[in-house]
PDB file of N, CA, C and O in Angstrom:
ATOM      1  N   UNK A   1       7.358  -1.317   5.822  1.00  0.00           N
ATOM      2  CA  UNK A   1       6.980  -2.763   4.831  1.00  0.00           C
ATOM      3  C   UNK A   1       7.519  -3.384   4.309  1.00  0.00           C
ATOM      4  O   UNK A   1       7.981  -2.984   3.240  1.00  0.00           O
ATOM      5  N   UNK A   2       7.792  -4.799   4.780  1.00  0.00           N
ATOM      6  CA  UNK A   2       8.510  -5.253   3.887  1.00  0.00           C
ATOM      7  C   UNK A   2       8.655  -5.526   2.761  1.00  0.00           C
ATOM      8  O   UNK A   2       7.605  -5.928   2.258  1.00  0.00           O
ATOM      9  N   UNK A   3      10.003  -5.483   1.682  1.00  0.00           N
ATOM     10  CA  UNK A   3       9.784  -5.505   0.065  1.00  0.00           C
ATOM     11  C   UNK A   3      10.271  -6.688  -0.416  1.00  0.00           C
ATOM     12  O   UNK A   3      11.428  -7.007  -0.141  1.00  0.00           O
ATOM     13  N   UNK A   4       9.586  -7.382  -1.080  1.00  0.00           N
ATOM     14  CA  UNK A   4       9.796  -8.600  -2.097  1.00  0.00           C
ATOM     15  C   UNK A   4      11.615  -8.499  -2.357  1.00  0.00           C
ATOM     16  O   UNK A   4      12.569  -9.140  -1.916  1.00  0.00           O
ATOM     17  N   UNK A   5      11.475  -7.437  -3.226  1.00  0.00           N
ATOM     18  CA  UNK A   5      12.699  -7.284  -3.847  1.00  0.00           C
ATOM     19  C   UNK A   5      13.931  -7.309  -3.218  1.00  0.00           C
ATOM     20  O   UNK A   5      15.018  -7.767  -3.571  1.00  0.00           O
ATOM     21  N   UNK A   6      13.463  -6.578  -1.948  1.00  0.00           N
ATOM     22  CA  UNK A   6      15.062  -6.443  -1.113  1.00  0.00           C
ATOM     23  C   UNK A   6      14.991  -8.257   0.006  1.00  0.00           C
ATOM     24  O   UNK A   6      15.780  -8.232   0.951  1.00  0.00           O
ATOM     25  N   UNK A   7      14.345  -9.288  -0.096  1.00  0.00           N
ATOM     26  CA  UNK A   7      13.904 -10.504   0.431  1.00  0.00           C
ATOM     27  C   UNK A   7      15.676 -10.990   0.724  1.00  0.00           C
ATOM     28  O   UNK A   7      16.615 -10.569   0.049  1.00  0.00           O
ATOM     29  N   UNK A   8      15.770 -11.784   1.680  1.00  0.00           N
ATOM     30  CA  UNK A   8      16.971 -12.661   1.619  1.00  0.00           C
ATOM     31  C   UNK A   8      17.160 -13.555   0.830  1.00  0.00           C
ATOM     32  O   UNK A   8      16.134 -14.097   0.421  1.00  0.00           O
ATOM     33  N   UNK A   9      18.303 -14.003   0.372  1.00  0.00           N
ATOM     34  CA  UNK A   9      18.191 -15.541  -0.595  1.00  0.00           C
ATOM     35  C   UNK A   9      18.046 -16.948   0.422  1.00  0.00           C
ATOM     36  O   UNK A   9      17.577 -18.008   0.006  1.00  0.00           O
ATOM     37  N   UNK A  10      18.538 -16.738   1.814  1.00  0.00           N
ATOM     38  CA  UNK A  10      17.971 -17.262   2.107  1.00  0.00           C
ATOM     39  C   UNK A  10      16.744 -18.615   2.603  1.00  0.00           C
ATOM     40  O   UNK A  10      16.684 -19.788   2.972  1.00  0.00           O
ATOM     41  N   UNK A  11      15.686 -17.084   2.193  1.00  0.00           N
ATOM     42  CA  UNK A  11      14.430 -17.486   2.643  1.00  0.00           C
ATOM     43  C   UNK A  11      14.071 -18.763   1.664  1.00  0.00           C
ATOM     44  O   UNK A  11      14.732 -19.013   0.656  1.00  0.00           O
ATOM     45  N   UNK A  12      13.009 -19.485   2.068  1.00  0.00           N
ATOM     46  CA  UNK A  12      12.646 -20.745   1.079  1.00  0.00           C
ATOM     47  C   UNK A  12      11.713 -19.964   0.670  1.00  0.00           C
ATOM     48  O   UNK A  12      11.116 -19.064   1.260  1.00  0.00           O
ATOM     49  N   UNK A  13      11.583 -20.541  -0.847  1.00  0.00           N
ATOM     50  CA  UNK A  13      10.082 -20.169  -1.833  1.00  0.00           C
ATOM     51  C   UNK A  13       8.977 -20.303  -1.129  1.00  0.00           C
ATOM     52  O   UNK A  13       8.602 -21.217  -0.395  1.00  0.00           O
ATOM     53  N   UNK A  14       8.295 -18.896  -1.545  1.00  0.00           N
ATOM     54  CA  UNK A  14       6.900 -19.199  -0.909  1.00  0.00           C
ATOM     55  C   UNK A  14       5.918 -17.902  -0.800  1.00  0.00           C
ATOM     56  O   UNK A  14       5.979 -16.931  -1.555  1.00  0.00           O
ATOM     57  N   UNK A  15       5.065 -18.054   0.201  1.00  0.00           N
ATOM     58  CA  UNK A  15       4.203 -16.892   0.517  1.00  0.00           C
ATOM     59  C   UNK A  15       5.166 -15.978   1.812  1.00  0.00           C
ATOM     60  O   UNK A  15       5.187 -14.748   1.777  1.00  0.00           O
ATOM     61  N   UNK A  16       5.677 -16.507   2.553  1.00  0.00           N
ATOM     62  CA  UNK A  16       6.510 -15.208   3.551  1.00  0.00           C
ATOM     63  C   UNK A  16       8.449 -15.293   3.302  1.00  0.00           C
ATOM     64  O   UNK A  16       9.309 -16.065   2.880  1.00  0.00           O
ATOM     65  N   UNK A  17       8.300 -13.897   3.911  1.00  0.00           N
ATOM     66  CA  UNK A  17      10.036 -13.753   3.289  1.00  0.00           C
ATOM     67  C   UNK A  17       9.978 -12.796   4.110  1.00  0.00           C
ATOM     68  O   UNK A  17       9.066 -11.988   4.283  1.00  0.00           O
ATOM     69  N   UNK A  18      11.487 -12.941   4.891  1.00  0.00           N
ATOM     70  CA  UNK A  18      12.022 -11.587   5.533  1.00  0.00           C
ATOM     71  C   UNK A  18      13.478 -10.714   4.595  1.00  0.00           C
ATOM     72  O   UNK A  18      14.433 -11.039   3.890  1.00  0.00           O
ATOM     73  N   UNK A  19      13.013  -9.785   5.014  1.00  0.00           N
ATOM     74  CA  UNK A  19      13.751  -8.571   3.607  1.00  0.00           C
ATOM     75  C   UNK A  19      15.055  -8.057   4.634  1.00  0.00           C
ATOM     76  O   UNK A  19      15.230  -8.279   5.832  1.00  0.00           O
ATOM     77  N   UNK A  20      15.982  -7.190   3.534  1.00  0.00           N
ATOM     78  CA  UNK A  20      17.254  -6.566   4.302  1.00  0.00           C
ATOM     79  C   UNK A  20      17.048  -5.500   5.275  1.00  0.00           C
ATOM     80  O   UNK A  20      17.988  -4.785   5.622  1.00  0.00           O
ATOM     81  N   UNK A  21      15.427  -5.300   5.905  1.00  0.00           N
ATOM     82  CA  UNK A  21      15.265  -4.660   7.347  1.00  0.00           C
ATOM     83  C   UNK A  21      15.080  -5.194   8.569  1.00  0.00           C
ATOM     84  O   UNK A  21      14.432  -4.691   9.487  1.00  0.00           O
ATOM     85  N   UNK A  22      16.002  -6.836   8.571  1.00  0.00           N
ATOM     86  CA  UNK A  22      15.978  -7.292   9.503  1.00  0.00           C
ATOM     87  C   UNK A  22      16.809  -6.675  11.010  1.00  0.00           C
ATOM     88  O   UNK A  22      17.904  -6.148  10.813  1.00  0.00           O
ATOM     89  N   UNK A  23      16.475  -6.718  11.964  1.00  0.00           N
ATOM     90  CA  UNK A  23      17.792  -6.241  12.486  1.00  0.00           C
ATOM     91  C   UNK A  23      17.659  -7.038  13.875  1.00  0.00           C
ATOM     92  O   UNK A  23      17.220  -6.665  14.963  1.00  0.00           O
ATOM     93  N   UNK A  24      18.181  -8.239  13.467  1.00  0.00           N
ATOM     94  CA  UNK A  24      18.079  -9.930  14.261  1.00  0.00           C
ATOM     95  C   UNK A  24      17.905  -9.499  16.023  1.00  0.00           C
ATOM     96  O   UNK A  24      18.715  -9.489  16.949  1.00  0.00           O
ATOM     97  N   UNK A  25      16.059  -9.085  15.901  1.00  0.00           N
ATOM     98  CA  UNK A  25      15.605  -8.975  17.345  1.00  0.00           C
ATOM     99  C   UNK A  25      15.413 -10.030  18.055  1.00  0.00           C
ATOM    100  O   UNK A  25      15.443 -10.059  19.285  1.00  0.00           O
ATOM    101  N   UNK A  26      15.145 -11.230  17.107  1.00  0.00           N
ATOM    102  CA  UNK A  26      14.610 -12.399  17.599  1.00  0.00           C
ATOM    103  C   UNK A  26      13.320 -12.820  17.760  1.00  0.00           C
ATOM    104  O   UNK A  26      12.975 -13.943  18.127  1.00  0.00           O
ATOM    105  N   UNK A  27      12.404 -11.621  17.394  1.00  0.00           N
ATOM    106  CA  UNK A  27      10.850 -11.709  17.603  1.00  0.00           C
ATOM    107  C   UNK A  27      10.477 -12.753  17.274  1.00  0.00           C
ATOM    108  O   UNK A  27       9.894 -13.619  17.925  1.00  0.00           O
ATOM    109  N   UNK A  28      10.995 -12.712  15.583  1.00  0.00           N
ATOM    110  CA  UNK A  28       9.986 -14.437  14.622  1.00  0.00           C
ATOM    111  C   UNK A  28      10.847 -15.419  14.826  1.00  0.00           C
ATOM    112  O   UNK A  28      10.887 -16.261  13.928  1.00  0.00           O
ATOM    113  N   UNK A  29      11.666 -15.595  15.885  1.00  0.00           N
ATOM    114  CA  UNK A  29      12.221 -16.994  15.901  1.00  0.00           C
ATOM    115  C   UNK A  29      11.601 -17.427  17.208  1.00  0.00           C
ATOM    116  O   UNK A  29      11.398 -18.618  17.447  1.00  0.00           O
ATOM    117  N   UNK A  30      11.187 -16.098  18.366  1.00  0.00           N
ATOM    118  CA  UNK A  30      10.284 -16.930  19.488  1.00  0.00           C
ATOM    119  C   UNK A  30       8.901 -17.087  19.204  1.00  0.00           C
ATOM    120  O   UNK A  30       8.302 -17.732  20.065  1.00  0.00           O
ATOM    121  N   UNK A  31       8.221 -16.684  18.246  1.00  0.00           N
ATOM    122  CA  UNK A  31       6.982 -17.167  18.174  1.00  0.00           C
ATOM    123  C   UNK A  31       6.877 -18.397  16.751  1.00  0.00           C
ATOM    124  O   UNK A  31       6.035 -19.234  16.423  1.00  0.00           O
ATOM    125  N   UNK A  32       7.878 -18.064  16.329  1.00  0.00           N
ATOM    126  CA  UNK A  32       7.491 -19.572  15.296  1.00  0.00           C
ATOM    127  C   UNK A  32       8.864 -19.547  14.942  1.00  0.00           C
ATOM    128  O   UNK A  32       9.403 -18.900  14.044  1.00  0.00           O
ATOM    129  N   UNK A  33       9.601 -20.709  16.151  1.00  0.00           N
ATOM    130  CA  UNK A  33      10.810 -21.230  15.833  1.00  0.00           C
ATOM    131  C   UNK A  33      11.387 -22.934  14.754  1.00  0.00           C
ATOM    132  O   UNK A  33      12.389 -23.569  14.424  1.00  0.00           O
ATOM    133  N   UNK A  34      10.217 -22.923  14.656  1.00  0.00           N
ATOM    134  CA  UNK A  34      10.534 -23.991  13.390  1.00  0.00           C
ATOM    135  C   UNK A  34       9.915 -23.159  11.676  1.00  0.00           C
ATOM    136  O   UNK A  34       9.868 -23.850  10.658  1.00  0.00           O
ATOM    137  N   UNK A  35       9.551 -21.830  11.663  1.00  0.00           N
ATOM    138  CA  UNK A  35       9.803 -21.532  10.594  1.00  0.00           C
ATOM    139  C   UNK A  35      10.427 -20.827   9.960  1.00  0.00           C
ATOM    140  O   UNK A  35      10.589 -20.795   8.740  1.00  0.00           O
ATOM    141  N   UNK A  36      11.186 -19.644  11.478  1.00  0.00           N
ATOM    142  CA  UNK A  36      12.223 -18.884  11.404  1.00  0.00           C
ATOM    143  C   UNK A  36      13.478 -19.276  12.034  1.00  0.00           C
ATOM    144  O   UNK A  36      13.475 -19.808  13.145  1.00  0.00           O
ATOM    145  N   UNK A  37      15.119 -18.919  11.047  1.00  0.00           N
ATOM    146  CA  UNK A  37      16.023 -19.188  11.461  1.00  0.00           C
ATOM    147  C   UNK A  37      16.970 -18.504  11.626  1.00  0.00           C
ATOM    148  O   UNK A  37      17.340 -17.964  10.584  1.00  0.00           O
ATOM    149  N   UNK A  38      17.787 -18.182  12.848  1.00  0.00           N
ATOM    150  CA  UNK A  38      19.093 -16.981  12.437  1.00  0.00           C
ATOM    151  C   UNK A  38      20.099 -17.000  11.410  1.00  0.00           C
ATOM    152  O   UNK A  38      20.931 -17.784  11.867  1.00  0.00           O
ATOM    153  N   UNK A  39      20.545 -16.576  10.219  1.00  0.00           N
ATOM    154  CA  UNK A  39      22.095 -16.399  10.143  1.00  0.00           C
ATOM    155  C   UNK A  39      22.999 -16.308  10.854  1.00  0.00           C
ATOM    156  O   UNK A  39      22.920 -15.297  11.551  1.00  0.00           O
ATOM    157  N   UNK A  40      23.922 -16.941  11.038  1.00  0.00           N
ATOM    158  CA  UNK A  40      24.613 -16.616  12.506  1.00  0.00           C
ATOM    159  C   UNK A  40      26.486 -15.971  11.522  1.00  0.00           C
ATOM    160  O   UNK A  40      27.478 -15.564  12.126  1.00  0.00           O
ATOM    161  N   UNK A  41      26.378 -16.080  10.343  1.00  0.00           N
ATOM    162  CA  UNK A  41      27.375 -15.314   9.888  1.00  0.00           C
ATOM    163  C   UNK A  41      26.844 -13.596   9.710  1.00  0.00           C
ATOM    164  O   UNK A  41      27.725 -12.747   9.845  1.00  0.00           O
ATOM    165  N   UNK A  42      25.541 -13.171   9.439  1.00  0.00           N
ATOM    166  CA  UNK A  42      25.443 -11.749   8.621  1.00  0.00           C
ATOM    167  C   UNK A  42      24.495 -11.657   9.547  1.00  0.00           C
ATOM    168  O   UNK A  42      23.878 -10.625   9.280  1.00  0.00           O
ATOM    169  N   UNK A  43      23.960 -12.243  10.640  1.00  0.00           N
ATOM    170  CA  UNK A  43      23.128 -11.730  11.804  1.00  0.00           C
ATOM    171  C   UNK A  43      21.570 -11.214  11.436  1.00  0.00           C
ATOM    172  O   UNK A  43      21.177 -10.099  11.780  1.00  0.00           O
ATOM    173  N   UNK A  44      20.830 -12.058  10.777  1.00  0.00           N
ATOM    174  CA  UNK A  44      19.581 -11.612  10.611  1.00  0.00           C
ATOM    175  C   UNK A  44      18.647 -13.221  10.413  1.00  0.00           C
ATOM    176  O   UNK A  44      19.204 -14.263  10.065  1.00  0.00           O
ATOM    177  N   UNK A  45      17.259 -13.111  10.702  1.00  0.00           N
ATOM    178  CA  UNK A  45      16.454 -14.063  10.395  1.00  0.00           C
ATOM    179  C   UNK A  45      16.113 -14.256   9.225  1.00  0.00           C
ATOM    180  O   UNK A  45      16.100 -13.290   8.462  1.00  0.00           O
ATOM    181  N   UNK A  46      15.779 -15.426   8.805  1.00  0.00           N
ATOM    182  CA  UNK A  46      15.100 -15.902   7.218  1.00  0.00           C
ATOM    183  C   UNK A  46      13.887 -16.960   7.484  1.00  0.00           C
ATOM    184  O   UNK A  46      13.707 -17.508   8.571  1.00  0.00           O
ATOM    185  N   UNK A  47      13.109 -17.155   6.362  1.00  0.00           N
ATOM    186  CA  UNK A  47      12.231 -18.283   6.493  1.00  0.00           C
ATOM    187  C   UNK A  47      12.851 -19.905   6.193  1.00  0.00           C
ATOM    188  O   UNK A  47      12.940 -20.177   4.996  1.00  0.00           O
ATOM    189  N   UNK A  48      13.163 -20.693   6.899  1.00  0.00           N
ATOM    190  CA  UNK A  48      13.621 -21.546   7.013  1.00  0.00           C
ATOM    191  C   UNK A  48      13.110 -22.237   6.294  1.00  0.00           C
ATOM    192  O   UNK A  48      13.905 -22.796   5.538  1.00  0.00           O
ATOM    193  N   UNK A  49      11.367 -22.668   6.051  1.00  0.00           N
ATOM    194  CA  UNK A  49      10.885 -23.597   5.456  1.00  0.00           C
ATOM    195  C   UNK A  49       9.427 -22.692   5.927  1.00  0.00           C
ATOM    196  O   UNK A  49       9.244 -21.952   6.893  1.00  0.00           O
ATOM    197  N   UNK A  50       8.366 -23.168   4.626  1.00  0.00           N
ATOM    198  CA  UNK A  50       7.208 -22.047   4.848  1.00  0.00           C
ATOM    199  C   UNK A  50       5.815 -22.895   5.686  1.00  0.00           C
ATOM    200  O   UNK A  50       5.703 -24.118   5.600  1.00  0.00           O
ATOM    201  N   UNK A  51       5.021 -22.210   6.319  1.00  0.00           N
ATOM    202  CA  UNK A  51       4.400 -23.028   7.014  1.00  0.00           C
ATOM    203  C   UNK A  51       3.544 -24.357   5.970  1.00  0.00           C
ATOM    204  O   UNK A  51       3.448 -24.719   4.797  1.00  0.00           O
ATOM    205  N   UNK A  52       3.180 -24.622   7.005  1.00  0.00           N
ATOM    206  CA  UNK A  52       2.180 -26.461   6.419  1.00  0.00           C
ATOM    207  C   UNK A  52       0.694 -26.756   6.997  1.00  0.00           C
ATOM    208  O   UNK A  52      -0.179 -27.562   6.675  1.00  0.00           O
ATOM    209  N   UNK A  53       0.806 -25.573   8.166  1.00  0.00           N
ATOM    210  CA  UNK A  53      -0.364 -26.097   8.801  1.00  0.00           C
ATOM    211  C   UNK A  53      -1.251 -24.468   8.899  1.00  0.00           C
ATOM    212  O   UNK A  53      -0.870 -23.399   8.421  1.00  0.00           O
ATOM    213  N   UNK A  54      -2.516 -24.748   9.681  1.00  0.00           N
ATOM    214  CA  UNK A  54      -2.777 -23.597   9.776  1.00  0.00           C
ATOM    215  C   UNK A  54      -2.059 -22.926  11.026  1.00  0.00           C
ATOM    216  O   UNK A  54      -1.617 -21.786  10.879  1.00  0.00           O
ATOM    217  N   UNK A  55      -1.903 -23.650  12.395  1.00  0.00           N
ATOM    218  CA  UNK A  55      -1.352 -22.940  13.448  1.00  0.00           C
ATOM    219  C   UNK A  55      -0.081 -22.592  13.249  1.00  0.00           C
ATOM    220  O   UNK A  55       0.347 -21.970  14.221  1.00  0.00           O
ATOM    221  N   UNK A  56       0.743 -22.738  12.354  1.00  0.00           N
ATOM    222  CA  UNK A  56       2.005 -22.380  11.554  1.00  0.00           C
ATOM    223  C   UNK A  56       2.049 -20.860  10.944  1.00  0.00           C
ATOM    224  O   UNK A  56       2.658 -19.795  11.049  1.00  0.00           O
ATOM    225  N   UNK A  57       0.757 -21.634  10.085  1.00  0.00           N
ATOM    226  CA  UNK A  57       1.088 -19.816   9.009  1.00  0.00           C
ATOM    227  C   UNK A  57       0.016 -18.658  10.002  1.00  0.00           C
ATOM    228  O   UNK A  57      -0.242 -17.621   9.390  1.00  0.00           O
ATOM    229  N   UNK A  58      -0.431 -18.735  11.048  1.00  0.00           N
ATOM    230  CA  UNK A  58      -0.672 -18.034  12.031  1.00  0.00           C
ATOM    231  C   UNK A  58      -0.155 -17.579  12.731  1.00  0.00           C
ATOM    232  O   UNK A  58      -0.571 -16.596  13.343  1.00  0.00           O
ATOM    233  N   UNK A  59       0.692 -17.996  12.866  1.00  0.00           N
ATOM    234  CA  UNK A  59       1.980 -17.873  14.198  1.00  0.00           C
ATOM    235  C   UNK A  59       3.372 -17.011  13.038  1.00  0.00           C
ATOM    236  O   UNK A  59       4.341 -16.471  13.573  1.00  0.00           O
ATOM    237  N   UNK A  60       3.236 -17.031  11.744  1.00  0.00           N
ATOM    238  CA  UNK A  60       3.902 -16.190  10.864  1.00  0.00           C
ATOM    239  C   UNK A  60       2.967 -15.263  10.399  1.00  0.00           C
ATOM    240  O   UNK A  60       3.382 -14.184   9.975  1.00  0.00           O
ATOM    241  N   UNK A  61       2.015 -15.460  10.408  1.00  0.00           N
ATOM    242  CA  UNK A  61       1.527 -13.562  10.641  1.00  0.00           C
ATOM    243  C   UNK A  61       1.617 -13.466  11.807  1.00  0.00           C
ATOM    244  O   UNK A  61       2.107 -12.347  11.961  1.00  0.00           O
ATOM    245  N   UNK A  62       1.409 -14.078  13.156  1.00  0.00           N
ATOM    246  CA  UNK A  62       1.792 -12.839  14.291  1.00  0.00           C
ATOM    247  C   UNK A  62       2.881 -12.538  14.077  1.00  0.00           C
ATOM    248  O   UNK A  62       3.077 -11.346  13.842  1.00  0.00           O
ATOM    249  N   UNK A  63       4.042 -13.475  14.068  1.00  0.00           N
ATOM    250  CA  UNK A  63       5.508 -12.862  13.701  1.00  0.00           C
ATOM    251  C   UNK A  63       5.608 -11.382  12.505  1.00  0.00           C
ATOM    252  O   UNK A  63       6.413 -10.458  12.394  1.00  0.00           O
ATOM    253  N   UNK A  64       4.529 -11.716  11.870  1.00  0.00           N
ATOM    254  CA  UNK A  64       5.152 -10.301  10.260  1.00  0.00           C
ATOM    255  C   UNK A  64       4.166  -9.147  11.848  1.00  0.00           C
ATOM    256  O   UNK A  64       4.833  -8.187  12.237  1.00  0.00           O
ATOM    257  N   UNK A  65       3.213  -9.290  12.323  1.00  0.00           N
ATOM    258  CA  UNK A  65       2.728  -8.222  12.667  1.00  0.00           C
ATOM    259  C   UNK A  65       3.029  -7.930  13.984  1.00  0.00           C
ATOM    260  O   UNK A  65       2.394  -7.171  14.716  1.00  0.00           O
ATOM    261  N   UNK A  66       4.146  -8.640  14.292  1.00  0.00           N
ATOM    262  CA  UNK A  66       4.877  -8.256  15.938  1.00  0.00           C
ATOM    263  C   UNK A  66       5.762  -7.617  15.369  1.00  0.00           C
ATOM    264  O   UNK A  66       5.911  -6.602  16.050  1.00  0.00           O
ATOM    265  N   UNK A  67       6.842  -7.581  14.038  1.00  0.00           N
ATOM    266  CA  UNK A  67       8.213  -7.579  13.763  1.00  0.00           C
ATOM    267  C   UNK A  67       8.595  -5.625  13.909  1.00  0.00           C
ATOM    268  O   UNK A  67       8.406  -4.828  12.990  1.00  0.00           O
ATOM    269  N   UNK A  68       9.029  -5.342  15.010  1.00  0.00           N
ATOM    270  CA  UNK A  68       8.966  -3.922  15.524  1.00  0.00           C
ATOM    271  C   UNK A  68       9.728  -2.827  14.095  1.00  0.00           C
ATOM    272  O   UNK A  68       9.791  -1.598  14.056  1.00  0.00           O
ATOM    273  N   UNK A  69      10.235  -3.892  13.018  1.00  0.00           N
ATOM    274  CA  UNK A  69      11.071  -2.696  11.685  1.00  0.00           C
ATOM    275  C   UNK A  69      10.139  -3.178  10.571  1.00  0.00           C
ATOM    276  O   UNK A  69      10.376  -2.850   9.408  1.00  0.00           O
ATOM    277  N   UNK A  70       8.840  -4.126  10.954  1.00  0.00           N
ATOM    278  CA  UNK A  70       8.406  -4.324   9.425  1.00  0.00           C
ATOM    279  C   UNK A  70       9.344  -5.713   8.850  1.00  0.00           C
ATOM    280  O   UNK A  70       8.482  -6.439   8.354  1.00  0.00           O
ATOM    281  N   UNK A  71      10.169  -6.136   8.753  1.00  0.00           N
ATOM    282  CA  UNK A  71      11.140  -7.036   8.237  1.00  0.00           C
ATOM    283  C   UNK A  71      10.468  -8.216   7.633  1.00  0.00           C
ATOM    284  O   UNK A  71      10.998  -8.911   6.767  1.00  0.00           O
ATOM    285  N   UNK A  72       9.092  -8.447   8.200  1.00  0.00           N
ATOM    286  CA  UNK A  72       8.390  -9.850   7.450  1.00  0.00           C
ATOM    287  C   UNK A  72       7.109  -9.820   6.605  1.00  0.00           C
ATOM    288  O   UNK A  72       5.980  -9.605   7.045  1.00  0.00           O
ATOM    289  N   UNK A  73       7.525 -10.127   5.014  1.00  0.00           N
ATOM    290  CA  UNK A  73       6.581 -10.209   4.103  1.00  0.00           C
ATOM    291  C   UNK A  73       5.695 -11.145   3.670  1.00  0.00           C
ATOM    292  O   UNK A  73       6.149 -12.237   3.326  1.00  0.00           O
ATOM    293  N   UNK A  74       4.992 -11.025   3.638  1.00  0.00           N
ATOM    294  CA  UNK A  74       3.820 -11.579   3.058  1.00  0.00           C
ATOM    295  C   UNK A  74       3.535 -11.383   1.616  1.00  0.00           C
ATOM    296  O   UNK A  74       2.990 -10.289   1.467  1.00  0.00           O
ATOM    297  N   UNK A  75       3.729 -12.171   0.227  1.00  0.00           N
ATOM    298  CA  UNK A  75       3.758 -12.155  -1.046  1.00  0.00           C
ATOM    299  C   UNK A  75       1.907 -12.612  -1.562  1.00  0.00           C
ATOM    300  O   UNK A  75       1.392 -12.584  -2.679  1.00  0.00           O
ATOM    301  N   UNK A  76       1.500 -12.879  -0.632  1.00  0.00           N
ATOM    302  CA  UNK A  76       0.432 -13.480  -1.173  1.00  0.00           C
ATOM    303  C   UNK A  76       0.119 -14.965  -1.608  1.00  0.00           C
ATOM    304  O   UNK A  76      -1.002 -15.473  -1.587  1.00  0.00           O
ATOM    305  N   UNK A  77       1.478 -15.678  -2.071  1.00  0.00           N
ATOM    306  CA  UNK A  77       1.052 -16.752  -2.622  1.00  0.00           C
ATOM    307  C   UNK A  77       1.000 -17.690  -2.251  1.00  0.00           C
ATOM    308  O   UNK A  77       0.554 -18.605  -2.944  1.00  0.00           O
TER     309      UNK A  77
END
């Protein structure tokens, strides 16, 4: 389960985040490419911007549920 205390600093402030468990599998970027980006320097994903529509929020939720290492979190804000 993702831990907000271990979230990457690149994450946009808000509800969803990626923490240091990310293995750079590309799953989240495939599901929600408008939301998740890759940090090429360190090789992990992060939330580039928070979802703005119900569809984007649903895709973030799907990415969180499909993450193989549970590196995507929802802090409920």
